[in-house]
Wavefront OBJ file of the C-alpha trace (Angstrom):
o trace
v 268.876 254.277 -14.624
v 269.136 257.999 -13.921
v 266.780 260.287 -15.799
v 268.533 262.386 -18.459
v 268.048 266.043 -17.581
v 267.460 266.943 -21.232
v 264.616 264.438 -21.632
v 261.108 265.723 -21.034
v 259.729 263.856 -17.991
v 256.083 264.401 -18.925
v 254.242 262.030 -21.253
v 250.957 262.295 -23.120
v 249.528 260.252 -25.946
v 251.465 257.094 -25.037
v 251.205 255.158 -21.780
v 252.473 256.983 -18.690
v 254.848 254.409 -17.245
v 257.379 254.272 -14.417
v 258.417 257.837 -13.439
v 255.757 259.342 -15.727
v 252.990 257.560 -13.797
v 251.594 259.598 -10.917
v 249.329 258.957 -7.944
v 246.532 256.370 -8.335
v 248.059 254.424 -5.431
v 244.660 253.705 -3.916
v 243.217 252.592 -7.268
v 246.232 250.350 -7.942
v 245.949 248.757 -4.508
v 242.192 248.239 -4.791
v 242.282 246.745 -8.286
v 245.222 244.508 -7.414
v 243.407 243.173 -4.362
v 240.209 242.632 -6.354
v 242.082 240.712 -9.033
v 243.906 238.519 -6.531
v 240.545 237.756 -4.895
v 239.010 236.720 -8.210
v 236.626 239.676 -8.174
v 235.270 240.900 -11.516
v 235.460 244.687 -11.902
v 234.112 247.122 -14.478
v 236.142 250.332 -14.638
v 234.344 253.405 -15.948
v 236.749 256.025 -17.252
v 236.355 258.713 -19.911
v 238.912 258.889 -22.682
v 242.328 260.227 -21.687
v 241.849 259.519 -17.998
v 244.797 257.124 -17.925
v 242.963 253.833 -17.534
v 245.431 252.000 -19.773
v 248.386 253.348 -17.810
v 246.619 252.375 -14.604
v 246.022 248.834 -15.829
v 249.650 248.528 -16.888
v 250.715 249.372 -13.329
v 248.136 246.966 -11.891
v 249.424 244.263 -14.231
v 252.944 244.831 -12.934
v 251.725 244.416 -9.356
v 249.843 241.219 -10.240
v 252.800 239.651 -12.049
v 254.965 240.421 -9.018
v 252.480 238.368 -6.986
v 252.837 235.462 -9.467
v 249.437 236.059 -11.029
v 248.976 235.543 -14.760
v 247.629 238.503 -16.719
v 246.096 238.357 -20.206
v 244.987 241.449 -22.070
v 242.759 241.916 -25.126
v 241.781 245.294 -26.579
v 238.410 244.843 -28.279
v 238.972 248.010 -30.298
v 241.437 245.954 -32.372
v 239.078 242.996 -32.849
v 236.272 244.120 -35.187
v 235.094 240.577 -35.924
v 234.584 237.373 -33.950
v 237.420 235.780 -35.929
v 239.842 238.588 -35.030
v 238.761 238.348 -31.408
v 239.483 234.614 -31.417
v 242.917 235.228 -32.944
v 243.848 237.877 -30.370
v 242.532 235.728 -27.548
v 244.492 232.692 -28.753
v 247.680 234.721 -28.845
v 247.316 236.240 -25.384
v 246.312 232.901 -23.843
v 249.414 231.325 -25.385
v 251.852 234.122 -24.543
v 250.591 235.381 -21.196
v 249.047 232.308 -19.590
v 250.442 229.148 -21.182
v 254.029 230.387 -21.643
v 254.750 230.877 -17.929
v 253.231 227.460 -17.161
v 254.461 225.101 -19.868
v 257.604 224.292 -21.796
v 257.683 225.568 -25.381
v 256.870 222.242 -27.026
v 253.839 221.771 -24.733
v 252.181 225.154 -25.112
v 250.361 224.579 -28.374
v 248.776 221.439 -26.948
v 246.292 223.635 -25.091
v 244.538 224.308 -28.415
v 243.904 220.637 -29.229
v 240.302 220.831 -28.041
v 239.346 223.704 -30.344
v 236.788 222.948 -33.026
v 238.787 225.185 -35.373
v 242.542 224.769 -35.076
v 244.508 227.999 -35.503
v 247.196 228.421 -38.129
v 250.378 229.283 -36.230
v 252.951 231.506 -37.918
v 256.440 232.201 -36.584
v 257.919 235.654 -37.124
v 261.425 235.030 -38.535
v 262.770 238.227 -36.969
v 261.808 237.800 -33.322
v 260.397 234.271 -33.133
v 256.994 235.456 -31.903
v 253.882 233.500 -32.827
v 250.725 234.748 -34.485
v 247.430 232.869 -34.739
v 244.917 232.973 -37.565
v 241.694 231.129 -38.306
v 239.859 230.341 -41.503
v 238.586 233.650 -42.874
v 235.084 232.299 -43.517
v 234.268 229.602 -40.974
v 230.755 228.436 -40.219
v 229.332 230.725 -37.502
v 228.592 227.803 -35.176
v 232.179 226.525 -35.502
v 233.665 229.919 -34.707
v 231.279 230.370 -31.770
v 232.310 227.001 -30.336
v 235.997 227.843 -30.851
v 235.669 231.209 -29.158
v 233.784 229.650 -26.251
v 236.605 227.147 -25.735
v 239.228 229.920 -25.884
v 237.324 231.852 -23.216
v 237.273 228.732 -21.031
v 241.037 228.147 -21.242
v 242.168 230.813 -18.709
v 239.962 229.252 -16.030
v 241.061 225.735 -16.880
v 244.774 226.566 -16.865
v 244.457 228.592 -13.684
v 242.734 225.723 -11.912
v 245.219 223.089 -13.086
v 248.278 225.048 -11.979
v 246.654 226.819 -9.022
v 247.679 230.253 -10.234
v 245.393 233.310 -10.149
v 244.554 234.696 -13.590
v 243.300 238.124 -14.610
v 241.745 238.692 -18.026
v 241.664 242.381 -18.962
v 239.148 243.285 -21.658
v 239.824 246.836 -22.824
v 237.247 248.956 -24.683
v 234.686 246.356 -23.674
v 231.779 248.383 -25.044
v 232.859 247.243 -28.527
v 231.550 243.748 -27.758
v 228.070 244.716 -28.954
v 229.318 245.876 -32.365
v 231.520 242.808 -32.850
v 228.584 240.437 -32.443
v 225.329 241.021 -30.507
v 225.423 237.408 -29.269
v 228.844 237.786 -27.629
v 227.699 239.255 -24.269
v 225.536 236.210 -23.538
v 228.277 233.779 -24.600
v 230.942 235.526 -22.535
v 228.739 235.822 -19.488
v 227.846 232.124 -19.585
v 231.560 231.237 -19.565
v 232.779 233.851 -17.101
v 230.237 233.084 -14.390
v 231.779 229.631 -14.090
v 235.353 230.921 -13.651
v 235.802 231.770 -9.956
v 239.578 231.417 -10.362
v 239.685 234.176 -12.999
v 239.245 237.889 -12.365
v 237.734 239.724 -15.322
v 238.509 243.434 -15.560
v 236.291 245.308 -18.009
v 237.522 248.697 -19.203
v 235.485 251.111 -21.253
v 235.690 254.705 -22.444
v 232.112 255.140 -23.680
v 230.258 255.537 -20.434
v 226.695 255.359 -21.762
v 227.399 252.076 -23.539
v 229.211 250.542 -20.563
v 226.374 251.549 -18.259
v 223.866 249.901 -20.580
v 225.877 246.660 -20.612
v 226.315 246.447 -16.842
v 223.332 248.369 -15.436
v 220.456 247.278 -17.685
v 218.607 244.376 -16.110
v 217.887 242.962 -19.563
v 221.587 242.596 -20.386
v 223.578 239.402 -19.583
v 226.257 241.334 -17.640
v 223.724 243.089 -15.392
v 225.197 243.446 -11.883
v 227.880 240.908 -12.721
v 230.884 242.977 -11.613
v 231.983 245.460 -9.019
v 231.771 248.962 -10.499
v 234.599 251.446 -10.101
v 234.789 255.015 -11.381
v 238.141 256.528 -12.343
v 238.073 260.223 -11.547
v 240.457 263.153 -11.681
v 243.757 263.015 -9.808
v 243.567 265.094 -6.592
v 245.325 268.462 -6.685
v 247.880 267.891 -3.916
v 249.566 264.726 -5.241
v 249.465 266.079 -8.793
v 251.071 269.354 -7.645
v 253.812 267.438 -5.839
v 254.383 265.276 -8.912
v 254.723 268.301 -11.227
v 257.205 270.033 -8.939
v 259.194 266.817 -8.503
v 259.429 266.208 -12.247
v 260.820 269.713 -12.789
v 263.290 269.468 -9.913
v 264.760 266.118 -10.908
v 265.476 267.433 -14.409
v 267.323 270.546 -13.176
v 264.403 272.905 -13.716
v 262.039 274.627 -11.297
v 258.441 275.770 -11.201
v 256.671 278.382 -9.078
v 253.856 277.253 -6.817
v 251.682 279.833 -8.594
v 252.471 278.196 -11.939
v 251.537 274.750 -10.594
v 248.247 276.158 -9.328
v 247.638 277.773 -12.713
v 248.242 274.448 -14.500
v 245.802 272.549 -12.306
v 243.218 275.339 -12.543
v 243.319 274.961 -16.312
v 243.252 271.144 -16.383
v 241.228 270.463 -13.205
v 243.513 267.491 -12.557
v 242.628 265.782 -15.839
v 245.486 263.243 -16.240
v 246.071 263.524 -19.989
v 245.557 267.284 -20.123
v 247.907 267.916 -17.199
v 250.665 265.803 -18.716
v 250.189 267.526 -22.084
v 250.289 271.062 -20.693
v 253.282 270.232 -18.483
v 255.093 268.745 -21.473
v 254.996 272.093 -23.277
v 255.633 273.980 -20.038
v 258.813 271.979 -19.441
v 259.907 272.503 -23.048
v 259.505 276.273 -22.673
v 261.595 276.384 -19.490
v 265.370 276.540 -19.866
v 267.781 274.400 -17.842
v 268.171 275.852 -14.367
v 265.314 278.287 -15.008
v 261.995 278.623 -13.223
v 258.596 278.335 -14.887
v 256.095 280.989 -13.833
v 252.501 281.789 -14.721
v 253.642 283.579 -17.882
v 255.326 280.451 -19.184
v 252.110 278.510 -18.448
v 250.244 280.913 -20.752
v 252.818 280.280 -23.490
v 252.535 276.525 -22.974
v 248.745 276.661 -23.199
v 249.022 278.421 -26.547
v 251.353 275.666 -27.747
v 248.842 273.035 -26.632
v 246.004 274.727 -28.519
v 248.152 274.916 -31.640
v 248.988 271.225 -31.271
v 245.325 270.286 -30.838
v 244.040 272.624 -33.563
v 243.595 269.943 -36.230
v 241.720 267.656 -33.823
v 239.405 270.390 -32.547
v 238.770 271.683 -36.070
v 237.570 268.214 -37.020
v 235.340 268.094 -33.930
v 233.885 271.490 -34.825
v 233.320 270.621 -38.467
v 231.391 267.489 -37.476
v 229.153 269.345 -35.012
v 225.718 270.539 -36.037
v 224.736 274.192 -35.785
v 222.921 273.641 -32.482
v 225.864 271.660 -31.095
v 228.236 274.501 -31.998
v 225.988 277.029 -30.299
v 225.895 274.882 -27.176
v 229.670 274.309 -27.158
v 230.230 278.056 -27.437
v 227.868 278.705 -24.530
v 229.418 276.019 -22.313
v 232.910 277.309 -23.117
v 231.821 280.694 -21.808
v 229.924 279.401 -18.787
v 229.206 275.811 -17.720
v 225.672 275.670 -16.407
v 222.114 274.417 -16.880
v 221.454 274.769 -20.613
v 217.883 273.460 -20.481
v 216.713 276.325 -18.297
v 215.039 279.317 -19.914
v 217.469 281.760 -18.272
v 220.567 280.005 -19.626
v 219.108 279.592 -23.103
v 218.073 283.234 -23.215
v 221.434 284.459 -21.915
v 223.379 282.492 -24.539
v 220.882 282.814 -27.410
v 220.321 279.074 -27.614
v 217.444 277.425 -29.483
v 214.398 275.861 -27.836
v 214.486 273.094 -25.240
v 214.135 270.241 -27.730
v 217.002 271.507 -29.889
v 219.286 271.934 -26.868
v 218.307 268.498 -25.553
v 219.263 266.814 -28.827
v 222.551 268.695 -28.906
v 223.285 267.705 -25.310
v 222.622 264.037 -25.991
v 224.794 263.977 -29.107
v 227.730 265.761 -27.446
v 227.480 263.505 -24.413
v 227.535 260.391 -26.618
v 230.710 261.731 -28.217
v 232.108 262.362 -24.701
v 232.707 266.025 -25.411
v 230.538 267.186 -22.501
v 229.597 265.868 -19.095
v 226.237 266.194 -17.349
v 225.056 265.806 -13.779
v 221.942 267.112 -12.013
v 221.029 269.238 -15.014
v 224.406 270.948 -15.233
v 226.598 270.520 -18.314
v 230.266 271.277 -18.977
v 232.927 270.587 -21.608
v 235.128 267.656 -20.619
v 237.309 267.296 -23.727
v 240.695 268.695 -22.632
v 241.329 272.232 -23.887
v 238.299 272.297 -26.197
v 236.689 275.144 -24.231
v 239.873 277.223 -24.456
v 240.129 276.476 -28.182
v 236.533 277.533 -28.797
v 237.037 280.802 -26.941
v 240.382 281.507 -28.633
v 238.990 280.973 -32.106
v 235.728 282.766 -31.286
v 234.105 279.881 -33.108
l 1 2 3 4 5 6 7 8 9 10 11 12 13 14 15 16 17 18 19 20 21 22 23 24 25 26 27 28 29 30 31 32 33 34 35 36 37 38 39 40 41 42 43 44 45 46 47 48 49 50 51 52 53 54 55 56 57 58 59 60 61 62 63 64 65 66 67 68 69 70 71 72 73 74 75 76 77 78 79 80 81 82 83 84 85 86 87 88 89 90 91 92 93 94 95 96 97 98 99 100 101 102 103 104 105 106 107 108 109 110 111 112 113 114 115 116 117 118 119 120 121 122 123 124 125 126 127 128 129 130 131 132 133 134 135 136 137 138 139 140 141 142 143 144 145 146 147 148 149 150 151 152 153 154 155 156 157 158 159 160 161 162 163 164 165 166 167 168 169 170 171 172 173 174 175 176 177 178 179 180 181 182 183 184 185 186 187 188 189 190 191 192 193 194 195 196 197 198 199 200 201 202 203 204 205 206 207 208 209 210 211 212 213 214 215 216 217 218 219 220 221 222 223 224 225 226 227 228 229 230 231 232 233 234 235 236 237 238 239 240 241 242 243 244 245 246 247 248 249 250 251 252 253 254 255 256 257 258 259 260 261 262 263 264 265 266 267 268 269 270 271 272 273 274 275 276 277 278 279 280 281 282 283 284 285 286 287 288 289 290 291 292 293 294 295 296 297 298 299 300 301 302 303 304 305 306 307 308 309 310 311 312 313 314 315 316 317 318 319 320 321 322 323 324 325 326 327 328 329 330 331 332 333 334 335 336 337 338 339 340 341 342 343 344 345 346 347 348 349 350 351 352 353 354 355 356 357 358 359 360 361 362 363 364 365 366 367 368 369 370 371 372 373 374 375 376 377 378 379 380 381 382
């Protein structure tokens, strides 16, 4: 279907699908090949880097190759019971449904110690699964273990590759500290299933997969999702304007990517407002980019105000300094230049801001990674 010229082609907030999805061809190809080979992969990606959009595209590629794809977001499963319910539903819908006739699908749950209560939605006919709200812990553990085994069993019986995507996997520790050991014991015996672990809290994901005392230590190939390179992103921006009967100067494209550094979410967000501020048949220039940036900061004001209000005094001082000049805040020169407190105070502020994924650190250097936060801090002279 042709794109309506009055519909904004840029997307942020929701998944970037189809024409809104850009680049990542190498990542899509690599993850698809890994999944088809039964390789487990842990994908490190900060928030707003487009990992969910990437996995949606990978899922499309896998389904086209007749693989079965199940997906569970652990952010929506705060308890073991909720996790079991979500897992039962995705196993039924995404794995059993393509393999069995309707009247046979529920038979896969016959071996569960706790049988789910199945409810049919009268509007769309979809099924939901619930378990006893207060089961004995050992019964729920046995039920969850059996649910985790089902993808491997069904894949083996029907000789179909299966991929189980576990999004926001770092939440596993908060759901139940015993879950990592249970999952690992099941997954290591599923060569026919590829497990893709996604996480947005880097320090927690690294602890799960890089700490030799953790069950998932060195259990999966590790892959880092970085920024989108400038050239393909620049081509994408220009193409999106052209196909909707608008134009953009090369200087304006450069200005956009200088501001966002190729950050996927931030680039889509800025381009959304840039497109909105450009009339049909008109050309966006650097001046319109400045207007769009102001619109972005106004849109993000409530979010950044909340971030600022939650920050301690030392964290605010550090954010202000990093907004002015990314650098090495633990050095005496940097602290003196930006009137920062002593080393211990800066260190605590750094650690807290890094845990909240507001800043990044490497080789002693620190910088603000939250999209547009630095510009907001400078604009508000906070």
